[in-house]
C-alpha positions as CSV (number, residue, x, y, z in Angstrom):
1,M,-11.0,32.6,-27.2
2,L,-8.9,32.7,-30.4
3,R,-7.2,36.1,-29.8
4,F,-4.5,36.3,-32.2
5,R,-3.1,35.6,-35.7
6,Y,0.3,36.3,-37.1
7,V,2.5,36.5,-40.2
8,Q,5.9,34.9,-40.3
9,T,8.4,36.1,-43.0
10,I,10.9,33.4,-44.1
11,T,14.2,35.4,-44.1
12,P,16.8,34.7,-46.8
13,P,19.9,32.9,-45.7
14,T,23.1,34.8,-44.8
15,I,25.7,34.5,-47.4
16,Y,28.9,33.8,-45.5
17,Q,32.2,35.3,-46.7
18,G,35.7,36.0,-45.6
19,D,36.9,34.1,-42.5
20,Y,34.0,31.7,-42.7
21,M,35.7,29.8,-45.6
22,S,38.9,29.6,-43.6
23,E,37.2,28.2,-40.3
24,F,35.4,25.3,-42.0
25,K,36.5,22.4,-44.1
26,H,33.2,22.4,-46.1
27,S,30.9,25.1,-47.0
28,F,27.3,24.7,-48.2
29,S,24.6,26.8,-49.8
30,G,23.3,29.7,-47.6
31,I,19.9,27.9,-47.2
32,V,21.3,24.6,-46.3
33,E,23.8,26.1,-43.8
34,K,20.7,27.9,-42.3
35,M,18.6,24.8,-42.1
36,M,21.4,22.7,-40.7
37,A,21.7,25.2,-37.8
38,S,17.8,24.8,-37.2
39,P,17.0,21.2,-37.5
40,S,13.5,20.5,-38.6
41,P,10.9,19.4,-35.9
42,I,10.5,16.0,-37.8
43,R,14.2,15.3,-37.6
44,Q,14.2,16.3,-33.7
45,I,11.2,14.0,-33.3
46,M,12.8,11.1,-34.9
47,K,16.1,11.6,-33.1
48,M,14.4,11.8,-29.7
49,A,13.1,8.3,-30.3
50,E,16.6,6.9,-31.7
51,R,17.8,3.8,-29.6
52,A,21.1,5.6,-29.0
53,N,19.4,8.6,-27.4
54,I,17.1,6.4,-25.2
55,I,20.3,4.5,-23.9
56,N,22.0,7.8,-23.3
57,M,19.2,8.7,-21.0
58,G,19.9,5.7,-18.9
59,L,16.7,3.9,-20.3
60,D,16.1,0.4,-21.8
61,P,15.1,0.9,-25.3
62,D,12.9,-2.3,-25.1
63,D,11.1,-0.9,-22.1
64,V,10.2,2.4,-23.9
65,I,6.5,2.8,-24.9
66,S,6.6,5.5,-27.7
67,F,3.6,7.6,-28.7
68,G,5.9,9.5,-31.0
69,G,5.8,7.8,-34.2
70,G,3.8,9.4,-37.0
71,W,3.4,6.1,-39.0
72,V,0.8,3.5,-39.4
73,N,1.5,-0.1,-38.4
74,H,-1.3,-2.4,-40.0
75,Y,-0.3,-4.8,-42.6
76,T,-0.3,-4.2,-46.4
77,P,-3.0,-6.0,-48.3
78,E,-1.8,-9.6,-49.1
79,L,-3.0,-9.1,-52.7
80,F,-0.6,-6.2,-52.8
81,R,2.4,-8.2,-51.5
82,E,1.5,-10.8,-54.1
83,A,1.6,-8.3,-56.8
84,Y,5.3,-7.6,-55.9
85,I,6.1,-11.3,-55.7
86,N,4.6,-11.7,-59.1
87,I,6.9,-9.1,-60.5
88,V,10.2,-9.8,-58.8
89,S,9.9,-13.6,-59.4
90,D,9.4,-13.2,-63.1
91,K,12.8,-12.5,-64.7
92,E,11.4,-10.6,-67.7
93,K,8.9,-8.7,-65.6
94,F,11.4,-7.6,-63.2
95,H,13.7,-6.6,-66.0
96,K,11.1,-4.3,-67.5
97,S,10.1,-2.9,-64.2
98,G,13.6,-1.3,-64.1
99,A,12.8,1.0,-67.2
100,Y,11.6,4.5,-67.0
101,S,8.0,5.4,-66.8
102,A,6.4,8.4,-68.1
103,T,7.0,11.4,-66.0
104,L,3.3,11.6,-65.4
105,G,3.3,7.9,-64.3
106,D,1.8,4.7,-65.7
107,L,-1.4,5.5,-67.6
108,K,-3.3,2.4,-66.6
109,L,-2.5,3.2,-62.9
110,R,-3.7,6.7,-63.3
111,E,-7.0,5.3,-64.7
112,L,-7.2,2.8,-61.7
113,I,-6.7,5.7,-59.2
114,G,-9.8,7.3,-60.7
115,R,-11.8,4.1,-60.1
116,M,-10.2,3.8,-56.5
117,E,-11.5,7.3,-55.6
118,E,-15.0,6.5,-57.0
119,E,-15.1,3.3,-55.0
120,L,-13.9,4.7,-51.8
121,F,-15.0,8.3,-51.7
122,G,-17.6,8.6,-54.5
123,L,-15.4,10.9,-56.7
124,K,-16.9,10.5,-60.1
125,G,-15.2,10.9,-63.5
126,L,-11.6,11.6,-62.5
127,S,-9.7,11.6,-65.6
128,P,-6.1,10.2,-66.1
129,E,-5.1,13.7,-67.4
130,N,-6.0,15.0,-63.9
131,V,-3.6,12.8,-62.2
132,I,0.3,12.7,-61.9
133,I,2.2,10.2,-59.9
134,G,5.2,10.9,-57.8
135,M,7.3,9.5,-55.1
136,G,5.3,10.4,-52.0
137,S,3.5,13.4,-50.7
138,T,6.5,15.1,-49.4
139,Q,8.2,15.2,-53.0
140,L,4.7,16.0,-54.6
141,T,4.2,18.9,-52.1
142,H,7.6,20.2,-52.8
143,D,7.2,20.1,-56.6
144,L,3.7,21.7,-56.1
145,L,5.1,24.7,-54.3
146,L,7.8,25.0,-56.8
147,S,5.1,24.9,-59.8
148,L,2.5,27.1,-58.3
149,A,4.3,29.9,-56.4
150,D,7.3,32.2,-56.4
151,P,9.9,33.2,-53.7
152,G,8.3,35.9,-51.7
153,D,4.7,34.8,-52.3
154,V,2.3,34.6,-49.4
155,I,1.3,31.2,-48.1
156,Y,-1.7,30.5,-45.9
157,M,-1.6,27.7,-43.2
158,L,-3.3,26.7,-40.0
159,D,-1.8,26.7,-36.6
160,P,-1.2,24.0,-35.5
161,T,-0.2,22.2,-38.6
162,Y,2.1,19.5,-40.0
163,A,5.6,20.3,-38.7
164,N,7.3,19.5,-42.0
165,Y,5.5,22.4,-44.0
166,P,7.6,25.3,-42.8
167,G,10.8,23.6,-43.7
168,Q,9.6,22.8,-47.1
169,L,8.5,26.4,-47.7
170,E,11.9,27.6,-46.5
171,F,13.6,25.5,-49.1
172,V,11.3,26.2,-52.0
173,L,9.9,29.7,-51.5
174,R,12.8,31.6,-49.8
175,E,11.6,34.9,-48.4
176,A,7.9,33.7,-48.5
177,R,5.6,35.1,-46.0
178,V,3.5,32.7,-44.2
179,V,0.1,33.6,-42.7
180,Y,-0.8,31.4,-39.8
181,H,-4.5,31.2,-38.8
182,P,-4.7,29.7,-35.2
183,V,-7.7,27.5,-35.0
184,L,-7.1,26.0,-31.6
185,D,-8.8,27.7,-28.7
186,I,-6.2,27.2,-26.0
187,D,-8.5,28.4,-23.2
188,E,-11.5,26.0,-24.0
189,W,-9.0,23.4,-25.7
190,R,-11.2,23.1,-28.6
191,W,-10.3,23.0,-32.4
192,M,-12.1,25.5,-34.5
193,P,-15.0,25.9,-31.8
194,S,-16.9,28.4,-34.1
195,V,-16.9,27.4,-37.9
196,N,-18.5,30.9,-38.6
197,E,-15.7,32.7,-36.8
198,A,-13.0,30.5,-38.5
199,V,-14.6,31.3,-41.9
200,D,-14.7,35.0,-41.1
201,T,-11.2,35.0,-40.0
202,A,-9.8,33.2,-42.9
203,T,-11.6,35.3,-45.4
204,E,-10.1,38.4,-43.6
205,L,-6.7,36.9,-43.8
206,L,-7.0,35.7,-47.4
207,Q,-8.4,39.1,-48.8
208,K,-5.8,41.1,-46.8
209,Y,-2.7,39.1,-47.7
210,R,-3.9,37.3,-51.1
211,P,-1.8,34.2,-50.7
212,K,-0.9,32.3,-53.7
213,V,-1.3,28.8,-51.8
214,A,-3.3,27.7,-48.9
215,L,-1.8,24.4,-47.6
216,I,-4.4,22.3,-45.3
217,P,-4.1,18.6,-44.3
218,S,-7.4,16.5,-43.8
219,P,-7.5,14.8,-41.5
220,D,-5.2,17.3,-39.7
221,N,-1.7,16.4,-38.4
222,P,-1.2,16.8,-35.3
223,T,-4.8,17.3,-34.0
224,S,-6.5,14.6,-36.3
225,Q,-9.4,17.1,-36.7
226,I,-11.4,17.5,-40.1
227,P,-11.8,20.9,-41.6
228,P,-15.4,21.5,-42.0
229,Q,-17.1,21.7,-45.3
230,E,-18.1,25.4,-45.0
231,F,-14.5,26.3,-44.1
232,I,-12.9,24.6,-47.1
233,D,-15.5,26.0,-49.4
234,A,-14.9,29.5,-48.2
235,L,-11.1,29.2,-48.6
236,L,-11.5,27.8,-52.1
237,E,-14.0,30.5,-53.2
238,V,-11.8,33.3,-51.9
239,I,-8.5,32.2,-53.0
240,S,-9.7,31.4,-56.5
241,E,-10.5,35.1,-57.0
242,W,-6.8,35.9,-57.8
243,G,-5.9,32.6,-59.2
244,G,-4.5,31.0,-55.9
245,Y,-4.7,27.4,-55.0
246,L,-6.1,25.4,-52.1
247,L,-3.9,22.3,-51.6
248,L,-5.6,19.5,-49.6
249,D,-3.2,17.1,-48.0
250,F,-5.0,13.9,-48.0
251,A,-2.3,11.6,-46.5
252,Y,-4.6,10.3,-43.9
253,K,-7.8,10.4,-46.0
254,T,-8.7,6.6,-45.5
255,Q,-8.4,7.0,-41.8
256,Y,-11.5,9.1,-41.6
257,F,-13.8,8.0,-38.6
258,G,-17.1,9.8,-39.6
259,D,-20.1,8.2,-41.0
260,T,-20.3,10.5,-44.1
261,F,-17.3,12.0,-45.8
262,P,-17.2,15.8,-46.3
263,R,-18.1,16.6,-50.0
264,Y,-14.8,18.0,-50.6
265,Y,-13.4,14.5,-50.3
266,S,-14.9,13.8,-53.7
267,Y,-14.2,17.1,-55.5
268,N,-13.2,16.6,-59.2
269,P,-10.6,19.1,-60.2
270,Q,-12.4,19.5,-63.6
271,D,-15.2,21.2,-61.5
272,H,-12.8,23.0,-59.1
273,P,-9.8,24.0,-61.0
274,N,-8.1,25.7,-58.1
275,F,-8.5,22.7,-55.8
276,V,-5.4,20.4,-55.7
277,A,-5.5,17.1,-53.9
278,I,-2.2,15.4,-52.6
279,H,-2.2,11.6,-51.9
280,S,0.3,9.2,-50.5
281,N,0.5,5.5,-50.4
282,S,2.3,5.8,-46.9
283,K,-0.8,5.6,-44.8
284,W,-3.6,3.6,-46.5
285,C,-1.6,0.5,-47.4
286,R,1.4,1.0,-45.1
287,G,3.7,2.0,-48.1
288,L,5.8,4.3,-45.9
289,G,9.2,3.3,-47.3
290,R,7.9,2.3,-50.7
291,R,7.6,5.9,-51.8
292,L,4.6,6.5,-54.1
293,G,2.0,9.0,-54.3
294,W,-0.1,11.2,-56.6
295,V,-1.7,14.5,-57.1
296,E,-5.2,15.2,-58.5
297,A,-5.5,18.7,-60.1
298,A,-6.6,20.6,-63.1
299,K,-4.9,19.6,-66.4
300,E,-2.9,22.9,-66.5
301,V,-1.6,22.2,-62.9
302,I,-0.7,18.6,-64.1
303,D,1.1,20.0,-67.0
304,A,3.1,22.3,-64.8
305,M,3.9,19.4,-62.4
306,E,5.0,17.3,-65.3
307,R,7.6,19.9,-66.3
308,T,8.8,20.2,-62.7
309,Q,9.1,16.8,-62.1
310,Q,11.2,16.2,-65.1
311,C,13.9,18.3,-63.3
312,T,13.4,16.7,-59.9
313,I,12.6,12.9,-60.0
314,L,12.3,12.5,-63.8
315,C,9.7,9.7,-63.3
316,P,8.1,7.9,-60.5
317,D,9.2,4.4,-59.4
318,T,8.1,1.8,-62.1
319,L,8.2,-1.2,-59.9
320,H,5.8,0.3,-57.2
321,Q,3.5,1.6,-59.9
322,W,3.3,-1.9,-61.5
323,A,2.5,-3.5,-58.2
324,M,-0.1,-0.8,-57.2
325,R,-1.7,-1.1,-60.7
326,D,-1.9,-4.9,-60.4
327,Y,-3.4,-4.8,-56.8
328,L,-6.0,-2.2,-57.6
329,E,-7.0,-4.0,-60.7
330,R,-7.8,-7.3,-58.6
331,S,-9.1,-5.7,-55.5
332,L,-11.4,-3.5,-57.3
333,E,-12.8,-6.4,-59.3
334,D,-13.3,-8.7,-56.1
335,G,-14.4,-6.0,-53.8
336,S,-11.6,-6.6,-51.3
337,L,-10.3,-3.0,-51.5
338,R,-13.2,-1.5,-49.8
339,N,-13.1,-4.2,-47.2
340,Y,-9.5,-3.8,-46.4
341,V,-9.8,0.0,-46.1
342,D,-12.9,-0.3,-43.9
343,E,-11.2,-2.8,-41.6
344,V,-8.0,-0.7,-41.2
345,R,-10.1,2.4,-40.5
346,E,-12.0,0.5,-37.9
347,A,-8.8,-0.7,-36.2
348,Y,-7.4,2.9,-35.9
349,Q,-10.8,4.2,-34.6
350,S,-10.7,1.5,-32.0
351,V,-7.3,2.4,-30.6
352,A,-8.0,6.1,-30.9
353,Q,-10.9,5.4,-28.6
354,I,-8.8,3.4,-26.1
355,T,-6.2,6.5,-26.1
356,I,-9.0,8.9,-25.2
357,D,-10.5,6.7,-22.6
358,E,-7.1,6.3,-20.9
359,I,-6.4,10.2,-21.0
360,K,-9.6,10.8,-19.4
361,R,-9.5,7.9,-16.8
362,R,-5.8,8.3,-15.8
363,L,-4.8,12.0,-16.5
364,G,-8.0,14.0,-16.8
365,L,-6.0,16.5,-18.9
366,P,-7.7,18.5,-21.8
367,H,-7.4,16.8,-25.2
368,L,-8.8,16.5,-28.6
369,I,-11.1,13.8,-29.8
370,P,-9.7,12.3,-33.1
371,Q,-11.9,12.6,-36.1
372,G,-9.5,10.5,-38.2
373,G,-5.8,10.1,-38.6
374,L,-3.4,8.8,-36.0
375,Y,-3.1,11.4,-33.2
376,T,-4.4,13.4,-30.4
377,C,-3.2,16.5,-28.7
378,M,-3.2,16.9,-25.0
379,N,-2.6,20.1,-23.0
380,V,-0.1,19.6,-20.2
381,G,-0.2,23.0,-18.8
382,M,3.5,23.5,-18.8
383,D,6.3,23.9,-21.3
384,A,5.9,20.8,-23.4
385,D,9.7,20.2,-24.1
386,R,10.4,20.0,-20.4
387,F,7.4,17.9,-19.8
388,V,8.3,15.4,-22.4
389,E,11.8,15.0,-21.1
390,E,10.6,14.7,-17.5
391,V,8.1,12.0,-18.3
392,L,10.5,10.0,-20.5
393,R,13.1,9.9,-18.0
394,A,10.8,9.0,-15.2
395,T,8.5,6.6,-17.0
396,G,10.1,5.4,-20.2
397,V,7.0,6.9,-22.1
398,L,7.6,9.1,-25.0
399,F,5.3,12.1,-26.3
400,I,6.1,14.6,-28.8
401,P,6.2,18.3,-27.8
402,G,3.8,20.4,-29.7
403,R,5.9,23.5,-30.3
404,G,7.1,22.1,-33.7
405,F,3.5,22.1,-34.9
406,G,2.8,25.8,-34.0
407,E,2.6,28.3,-31.2
408,T,-0.7,27.0,-30.0
409,L,0.9,23.7,-28.9
410,K,3.8,25.1,-26.9
411,E,2.0,23.6,-23.8
412,A,0.8,20.5,-25.4
413,V,2.0,17.2,-26.7
414,R,1.1,15.1,-29.8
415,I,0.1,11.6,-28.9
416,S,0.2,9.0,-31.8
417,Y,-1.6,5.8,-31.4
418,G,-0.7,4.7,-35.0
419,P,2.4,2.5,-34.1
420,L,0.4,0.7,-31.4
421,V,-2.6,-0.3,-33.4
422,N,-1.8,-4.0,-33.0
423,D,-0.8,-3.6,-29.3
424,P,-3.6,-1.6,-27.5
425,E,-2.3,-3.1,-24.1
426,K,0.8,-1.0,-24.6
427,I,-1.3,2.1,-24.8
428,K,-3.0,1.2,-21.4
429,E,0.4,0.5,-19.8
430,G,2.0,3.7,-21.2
431,F,-0.8,5.9,-19.5
432,E,-0.6,3.9,-16.3
433,R,3.1,4.6,-16.0
434,V,2.3,8.4,-16.7
435,E,-0.5,8.5,-14.2
436,D,1.7,6.9,-11.4
437,Y,4.5,9.3,-12.1
438,M,2.4,12.4,-12.1
439,K,0.6,11.3,-8.8
440,R,3.9,10.8,-7.3
441,A,5.1,14.3,-8.6
442,G,1.9,16.0,-7.4
443,K,1.0,17.0,-10.9
444,I,-2.5,15.4,-10.9
């Protein structure tokens, strides 16, 4: 059963004085000193998979099978690549792509994003005035928090949830109180087993703490679960009562495995002014390092974000905007956009199924069935940090310990099939290695 909930207060950083200045050559802001002393889970995850760390453990990096990466590995659409070629091969176009764009982003691209949303998700009538383009969902989330909330405000999040959110909150909203709502039943190993209970608990928490922002990913990271329609509607209705905002992080929106999208996938901010959608090019077209994303929100929120972005990034990248604009224009016209997204989604759904089949067949440990996204979570029945290190040293297979995503995952690991979408045999080999080790160790 889900038996607990908790509130975490982000404490202000200690301001060091006196002897501190004489002991160190460099001094930084209090918040950065604090964050450097407590590296983010995302950084720890990436460091664990670094080649140097693998070698230090006595392993051959080329022999390691990693289920740790939170990235997609399918190819960008060829028409998208051609759009870049067209720009960089033309001296004048490339020259002009080095100019500033508007802080809101290219108008034509914002119009095409509306057409893209209608084509893929049935979102009708999205106006360019409800869209602002930025440099990826990380930057956009940072600027949204800065625009919508004050230090000390209450923020509502699920447990487990994306490991980067707490660090972002700490940087932007110092002294914020984070209300965590556990939605993973660790006894039955089921995510949100009762929607009615989840709605009741969320309503109780929201009304008690009156958060300014609720921040929810869909599909979820790390669980790849989809928050139900009734749950999202309840959050939106309650938080709107005092002018709060529901932020939906749609980074994995196109990797949705169901037959029918939840209705909130097509919510127009003109109809739901307290609903904010965060989008990224990282996952759908594998633009991970080509930083570009956008927010869909009420015009008042977009106006606030415009002022914030003037002081953070000034404007999004012009070259990336032009390439996306040219690609969307062509792919919407010839119908290839939908075909591409459908093919990619099917590829990830296929390797998700292979991953689940291998867990069942070889390990028999409790796990979640992905409803989208790149991940599943598996209960290992012991401290996950220790489990991950033991398995990596013994087998050369890397999982990610779950504690960084929330207290409910301290005895669980996140398993990513995303980087192995083109190599399903590696997935099978990885679980075969783990099975052999756990049998030898008497763990299964």
